[in-house]
C-alpha positions as CSV (number, residue, x, y, z in Angstrom):
1,X,84.9,133.0,54.5
2,X,84.7,135.0,57.8
3,X,82.9,132.1,59.5
4,X,85.5,129.7,58.2
5,X,88.4,131.9,59.4
6,X,86.8,132.3,62.9
7,X,86.3,128.5,63.0
8,X,89.9,127.9,62.1
9,X,91.2,130.2,64.7
10,X,89.1,128.6,67.4
11,X,90.3,125.1,66.3
12,X,94.0,126.2,66.4
13,X,93.7,127.9,69.7
14,X,91.9,124.9,71.2
15,X,94.6,122.5,69.9
16,X,97.4,124.7,71.0
17,X,96.0,125.1,74.6
18,X,95.4,121.5,74.9
19,X,98.9,120.5,73.8
20,X,100.4,123.0,76.3
21,X,98.3,121.5,79.2
22,X,99.1,118.0,78.2
23,X,102.8,118.7,78.0
24,X,102.6,120.0,81.6
25,X,100.9,116.8,82.7
26,X,103.5,114.7,81.0
27,X,106.2,116.9,82.7
28,X,104.6,116.2,86.1
29,X,104.4,112.5,85.5
30,X,108.0,112.4,84.6
31,X,109.0,113.8,88.0
32,X,108.6,110.4,89.2
33,X,111.4,107.7,89.5
34,X,112.1,105.5,86.5
35,X,110.3,102.2,86.3
36,X,110.7,99.6,83.5
37,X,107.3,98.4,82.2
38,X,108.5,97.7,78.6
39,X,108.4,93.9,79.0
40,X,105.8,91.3,78.0
41,X,104.3,93.6,75.3
42,X,101.7,91.1,74.0
43,X,100.4,90.5,77.5
44,X,100.1,94.2,78.2
45,X,98.2,94.8,74.9
46,X,95.8,92.2,75.9
47,X,95.2,93.7,79.4
48,X,94.7,97.2,77.7
49,X,92.1,95.6,75.3
50,X,90.3,93.7,77.9
51,X,90.3,96.3,80.6
52,X,90.3,99.7,78.9
53,X,88.6,98.9,75.6
54,X,86.5,96.0,76.7
55,X,85.5,97.6,80.1
56,X,85.5,94.1,81.8
57,X,86.1,95.3,85.3
58,X,83.0,97.7,85.1
59,X,80.7,94.7,85.1
60,X,81.1,94.0,88.8
61,X,78.5,96.8,89.2
62,X,76.0,95.9,86.3
63,X,73.9,99.0,86.4
64,X,76.8,101.3,86.3
65,X,78.4,99.2,83.7
66,X,75.4,99.5,81.3
67,X,75.2,103.2,81.8
68,X,78.9,103.7,81.3
69,X,78.8,101.5,78.2
70,X,76.1,103.9,76.7
71,X,78.3,106.9,77.4
72,X,81.6,105.2,76.5
73,X,80.6,103.8,73.1
74,X,78.4,106.7,72.3
75,X,81.1,109.3,72.7
76,X,83.6,107.2,70.8
77,X,81.4,106.7,67.8
78,X,79.6,110.1,67.8
79,X,83.0,111.8,67.7
80,X,83.5,110.3,64.3
81,X,80.7,112.8,63.2
82,X,83.1,115.6,64.6
83,X,85.4,114.9,61.7
84,X,82.7,115.9,59.2
85,X,81.8,119.0,61.3
86,X,85.4,120.1,61.3
87,X,85.8,119.6,57.5
88,X,82.5,121.5,56.9
89,X,83.6,124.3,59.2
90,X,86.9,124.8,57.4
91,X,85.7,124.5,53.8
92,X,82.1,125.9,54.2
93,X,80.5,122.7,53.0
94,X,77.5,120.8,54.5
95,X,77.5,117.1,55.2
96,X,80.5,116.5,53.0
97,X,80.5,112.8,53.6
98,X,76.9,112.3,52.3
99,X,77.7,112.0,48.6
100,X,80.7,109.7,48.8
101,X,79.1,107.3,51.4
102,X,75.7,107.1,49.8
103,X,73.2,104.9,51.7
104,X,75.8,104.1,54.4
105,X,75.6,107.8,55.5
106,X,72.0,107.5,56.5
107,X,72.8,104.4,58.5
108,X,75.6,106.2,60.2
109,X,73.7,109.3,61.1
110,X,70.8,107.2,62.3
111,X,73.1,105.2,64.5
112,X,74.7,108.4,65.9
113,X,71.3,109.7,66.9
114,X,70.4,106.4,68.7
115,X,73.7,106.5,70.5
116,X,73.2,110.2,71.4
117,X,69.9,109.3,73.0
118,X,71.6,106.4,75.0
119,X,74.3,108.9,76.1
120,X,71.6,111.3,77.3
121,X,70.0,108.4,79.3
122,X,73.3,107.4,80.8
123,X,74.4,111.0,81.9
124,X,71.0,111.8,83.3
125,X,71.0,108.6,85.3
126,X,74.7,109.2,86.5
127,X,73.5,112.8,87.6
128,X,70.6,111.3,89.5
129,X,72.7,108.7,91.2
130,X,75.1,111.3,92.5
131,X,72.6,114.1,93.4
132,X,69.3,112.5,94.2
133,X,70.0,108.9,95.1
134,X,73.3,110.0,96.8
135,X,75.2,106.7,96.6
136,X,77.5,106.3,99.5
137,X,80.6,105.8,97.4
138,X,80.3,109.3,96.0
139,X,80.7,110.8,99.4
140,X,83.8,111.0,101.8
141,X,86.1,113.5,103.4
142,X,88.0,113.8,100.1
143,X,84.9,114.6,98.1
144,X,84.9,118.3,98.7
145,X,83.0,120.9,96.7
146,X,85.4,120.8,93.6
147,X,85.3,117.1,93.1
148,X,81.5,117.0,93.4
149,X,81.2,120.0,91.1
150,X,83.6,118.6,88.6
151,X,81.6,115.4,88.2
152,X,78.4,117.5,87.8
153,X,80.0,119.9,85.3
154,X,81.1,116.9,83.2
155,X,77.5,115.3,83.2
156,X,75.8,118.7,82.4
157,X,78.3,119.5,79.6
158,X,77.7,116.0,78.0
159,X,74.0,116.5,78.2
160,X,74.2,120.0,76.5
161,X,76.4,118.6,73.8
162,X,74.1,115.6,73.0
163,X,71.0,117.9,73.1
164,X,72.6,120.4,70.8
165,X,73.5,117.6,68.3
166,X,69.9,116.3,68.2
167,X,68.3,119.7,67.9
168,X,70.9,120.6,65.2
169,X,69.9,117.5,63.2
170,X,66.1,118.2,63.9
171,X,66.5,121.7,62.4
172,X,68.6,120.3,59.5
173,X,65.9,117.6,58.8
174,X,63.2,120.3,58.6
175,X,65.3,122.5,56.3
176,X,65.7,119.5,54.1
177,X,62.0,119.0,53.9
178,X,61.6,122.6,52.9
179,X,64.2,122.2,50.2
180,X,66.3,125.1,51.7
181,X,69.4,125.9,49.7
182,X,72.7,124.4,51.1
183,X,70.8,121.8,53.1
184,X,71.0,118.7,50.9
185,X,68.8,115.8,51.5
186,X,71.0,113.3,53.4
187,X,70.9,111.2,56.6
188,X,68.3,109.4,58.7
189,X,66.9,111.0,61.7
190,X,65.1,108.5,64.1
191,X,65.5,110.6,67.1
192,X,65.7,114.2,65.9
193,X,62.8,113.5,63.6
194,X,60.6,113.3,66.7
195,X,61.9,116.7,67.8
196,X,61.4,118.3,64.4
197,X,57.6,118.9,64.6
198,X,58.1,121.1,67.7
199,X,60.5,123.5,65.9
200,X,59.4,126.7,64.1
201,X,58.2,126.5,60.5
202,X,60.1,129.6,59.5
203,X,63.1,128.9,57.3
204,X,65.1,131.7,58.7
205,X,64.4,130.6,62.4
206,X,65.3,127.0,61.4
207,X,68.6,128.1,60.0
208,X,69.3,130.1,63.0
209,X,68.6,127.2,65.3
210,X,70.7,124.8,63.1
211,X,73.7,127.2,62.9
212,X,73.5,128.0,66.7
213,X,73.5,124.3,67.6
214,X,76.2,123.6,65.1
215,X,78.5,126.2,66.6
216,X,77.6,125.3,70.2
217,X,78.2,121.6,69.6
218,X,81.7,121.9,68.0
219,X,82.9,124.8,70.2
220,X,81.6,122.9,73.2
221,X,83.6,119.9,72.2
222,X,86.8,122.1,71.8
223,X,86.1,123.6,75.2
224,X,85.4,120.2,76.7
225,X,88.8,119.0,75.2
226,X,90.6,121.8,77.1
227,X,88.6,121.1,80.3
228,X,89.9,117.5,80.5
229,X,93.4,118.3,81.7
230,X,91.9,120.1,84.7
231,X,89.3,117.4,85.4
232,X,89.1,113.8,86.7
233,X,87.7,113.0,83.2
234,X,91.2,113.0,81.8
235,X,90.9,109.2,82.4
236,X,89.2,109.1,79.0
237,X,92.8,109.4,77.6
238,X,95.0,108.0,80.2
239,X,92.9,104.7,80.9
240,X,94.6,103.1,77.8
241,X,98.3,103.7,78.7
242,X,97.6,103.2,82.3
243,X,96.2,99.7,81.7
244,X,98.9,98.9,79.3
245,X,101.5,99.6,81.9
246,X,99.8,97.6,84.6
247,X,101.7,95.7,87.2
248,X,101.6,92.1,85.7
249,X,103.1,90.4,88.8
250,X,100.8,88.6,91.3
251,X,98.9,91.2,93.4
252,X,100.1,89.9,96.7
253,X,103.8,90.0,95.6
254,X,105.9,93.0,97.0
255,X,109.1,94.1,95.4
256,X,112.3,94.2,97.3
257,X,114.5,97.4,97.3
258,X,117.7,96.7,95.5
259,X,119.6,98.9,97.9
260,X,118.3,96.9,100.9
261,X,118.8,93.5,99.1
262,X,122.5,94.6,98.5
263,X,123.1,95.3,102.1
264,X,121.6,92.0,103.3
265,X,123.6,90.0,100.8
266,X,126.7,91.8,101.7
267,X,126.2,90.9,105.4
268,X,125.6,87.3,104.6
269,X,128.5,87.1,102.2
270,X,131.4,89.6,102.6
271,X,132.7,88.7,99.1
272,X,129.3,89.8,97.5
273,X,129.7,92.6,94.9
274,X,126.7,94.9,95.1
275,X,124.6,95.2,92.0
276,X,124.2,98.6,90.4
277,X,121.0,100.3,91.3
278,X,118.9,103.0,89.7
279,X,117.2,104.0,93.0
280,X,118.2,107.3,94.8
281,X,119.7,107.6,98.2
282,X,116.3,107.5,99.9
283,X,114.4,104.6,101.2
284,X,110.7,104.6,100.1
285,X,108.9,107.8,99.3
286,X,108.2,111.1,101.1
287,X,107.1,113.2,98.1
288,X,106.0,112.6,94.6
289,X,109.6,112.8,93.2
290,X,110.3,109.5,95.2
291,X,107.4,107.7,93.6
292,X,107.6,105.9,90.2
293,X,106.2,107.6,87.1
294,X,103.6,104.9,86.9
295,X,102.1,105.9,90.3
296,X,102.0,109.5,89.2
297,X,100.3,108.5,86.0
298,X,97.7,106.6,88.0
299,X,96.9,109.7,90.0
300,X,96.0,111.5,86.9
301,X,94.0,108.4,85.6
302,X,91.8,108.2,88.8
303,X,88.2,109.2,88.0
304,X,87.3,109.3,91.7
305,X,84.5,106.7,91.2
306,X,85.0,105.5,94.8
307,X,85.0,101.7,94.0
308,X,88.4,101.4,95.8
309,X,87.3,103.1,98.9
310,X,83.9,101.2,99.0
311,X,85.9,97.9,98.8
312,X,88.5,98.9,101.4
313,X,88.0,96.9,104.7
314,X,89.8,99.5,106.7
315,X,87.5,102.2,105.4
316,X,84.5,100.0,106.1
317,X,85.5,99.8,109.8
318,X,85.7,103.6,110.1
319,X,89.4,104.0,109.8
320,X,90.8,107.2,108.2
321,X,92.1,105.4,105.1
322,X,90.4,106.1,101.7
323,X,92.4,104.7,98.7
324,X,90.6,107.3,96.6
325,X,92.0,110.0,98.9
326,X,95.5,108.6,98.5
327,X,95.2,109.0,94.6
328,X,93.5,112.4,94.8
329,X,96.2,113.7,97.3
330,X,99.0,112.5,95.0
331,X,97.5,114.3,92.0
332,X,96.9,117.5,94.1
333,X,100.5,117.4,95.4
334,X,101.8,116.8,91.8
335,X,99.8,119.8,90.5
336,X,101.2,122.0,93.3
337,X,104.7,121.0,92.5
338,X,104.2,121.5,88.8
339,X,102.8,125.1,89.5
340,X,105.9,125.8,91.6
341,X,108.1,124.7,88.8
342,X,106.2,126.9,86.4
343,X,106.5,129.9,88.7
344,X,109.9,129.5,90.4
345,X,111.8,126.9,88.4
346,X,112.6,123.2,88.9
347,X,114.9,123.6,91.8
348,X,112.2,125.3,94.0
349,X,111.5,123.7,97.3
350,X,108.3,124.6,99.1
351,X,109.1,122.7,102.3
352,X,106.0,120.5,101.8
353,X,105.7,116.8,101.1
354,X,103.1,114.3,100.2
355,X,103.6,112.4,103.5
356,X,102.6,114.7,106.3
357,X,101.1,117.6,104.5
358,X,98.7,115.6,102.4
359,X,98.7,112.0,103.7
360,X,99.0,111.2,107.3
361,X,100.7,108.5,109.2
362,X,97.3,107.2,110.4
363,X,96.2,106.6,106.9
364,X,99.0,104.7,105.7
365,X,99.1,102.4,108.8
366,X,95.3,101.7,108.4
367,X,96.0,99.7,105.3
368,X,95.9,96.0,105.6
369,X,97.6,95.4,102.2
370,X,94.8,93.2,101.0
371,X,94.8,94.7,97.5
372,X,91.0,95.1,97.5
373,X,91.3,98.6,96.2
374,X,93.5,97.5,93.2
375,X,91.1,94.7,92.4
376,X,88.2,97.0,92.5
377,X,89.6,99.8,90.2
378,X,88.1,99.7,86.7
379,X,91.4,100.8,85.1
380,X,94.0,99.0,87.3
381,X,95.1,101.8,89.5
382,X,97.2,100.6,92.4
383,X,97.0,102.9,95.5
384,X,98.7,100.2,97.6
385,X,102.0,100.8,95.8
386,X,101.9,104.5,97.0
387,X,101.0,103.5,100.5
388,X,103.9,100.9,100.8
389,X,106.5,103.4,99.5
390,X,105.3,106.0,102.2
391,X,105.5,103.2,104.8
392,X,109.0,102.4,103.7
393,X,110.1,106.0,104.1
394,X,108.4,106.3,107.5
395,X,110.0,103.2,109.0
396,X,113.5,103.2,107.2
397,X,114.2,106.9,107.1
398,X,112.3,108.3,110.0
399,X,112.0,105.3,112.3
400,X,108.3,106.1,112.7
401,X,105.9,103.2,113.0
402,X,103.0,102.2,115.4
403,X,104.0,100.9,118.7
404,X,102.6,97.4,118.0
405,X,104.7,97.1,114.9
406,X,107.9,98.3,116.7
407,X,107.2,95.7,119.4
408,X,106.9,93.0,116.8
409,X,110.1,94.1,115.1
410,X,111.9,94.2,118.4
411,X,110.7,90.7,119.2
412,X,111.9,89.4,115.8
413,X,115.3,91.0,116.4
414,X,115.7,89.7,119.9
415,X,113.6,86.4,119.9
416,X,113.7,85.4,116.3
417,X,109.8,85.5,116.2
418,X,107.0,88.1,116.5
419,X,106.2,87.0,120.1
420,X,107.8,88.2,123.3
421,X,108.8,84.8,124.5
422,X,112.4,83.7,124.3
423,X,113.4,80.8,122.0
424,X,114.0,78.6,125.1
425,X,110.4,78.9,126.1
426,X,108.9,78.5,122.6
427,X,107.8,74.9,123.1
428,X,106.5,75.3,126.7
429,X,102.9,75.1,125.4
430,X,103.5,71.5,124.3
431,X,104.4,70.2,127.7
432,X,102.0,68.0,129.4
433,X,101.2,67.7,133.1
């Protein structure tokens, strides 16, 4: 009963802490402006099933896709086994599903073991790609010590959890063979059966190993659950709503600001009645409060894989822009604002902003708006939408733009075209001598 009580307390504490942290993330996301993405529900569901569940965009890099598939499917299915562990922990039973499931139970445990081995293969390969092969897309000015460490912590934790699961089963298998009390004969052990011969033959030692791995496995999962809100790995949960609320419009299509459209229509037609708008009094975005909630959700969904940056033509040519950094900076600024709210209240201003303190003018103007970053992202994150809002603020609120752009805008205003020639000279090139 003491062990069951301890397990119950750990489980309640883990769930409560996770709930508190998730509520803070939801609060931070809701700091963004309203955006209606409730239309075309059937189409959105299909996008989510294809991109988030089906992992279709991962296949552009086949090696990573296969390894990620091992880890993705393995963790989803193996975590079904966690349900049995939780019930056993709460009620003091052992392999409670064995009797009701019969022969199916052996098939399930055997499948779980094969998947656990494939997860181990995947995470070890990912660790090697990051730390030994050192793929270029895992580097960059934004990949400081914490992002690199975070990725490695996740891979190490996943390795330890899968190893504990297999060693636990190996000890259980040996105890079943010894006819040990409480360890009923149930399950198939194609992988841990290979480990079992290397374990001690003593029943007491085997019980110690099995119980230690059991506790490590379940407490590790609860700890990992509470690590997610602090980690890039939170995309495990947010990838699904993020793809559901994807922008379904053509990627090259930019939205007009209703406030600007109202002014233009009013100039063209003095009798025009302006349409009501939900936007604030600011053009574009300077800080996270000016971005949409969807852009803020995307910042939390980013897994820092670097596919967007590796596909960015501006980044390829050595310019400062990195779409991954745009998302990471947005998330960091959101976290800073959230901590300020927790500490000082929602009306506190720290005299910082996303544009200027985190993202520079040079970065936003290096973008060619080609949408390569959005196309490359495995979960439909759109860094371009943030860049365009920051540009709008820079031009329309602060009148800051590159000299070449200002010259072009001046030519359009004075000459009706981007070039410096007057309209009267426009056809001079066609004159023949």
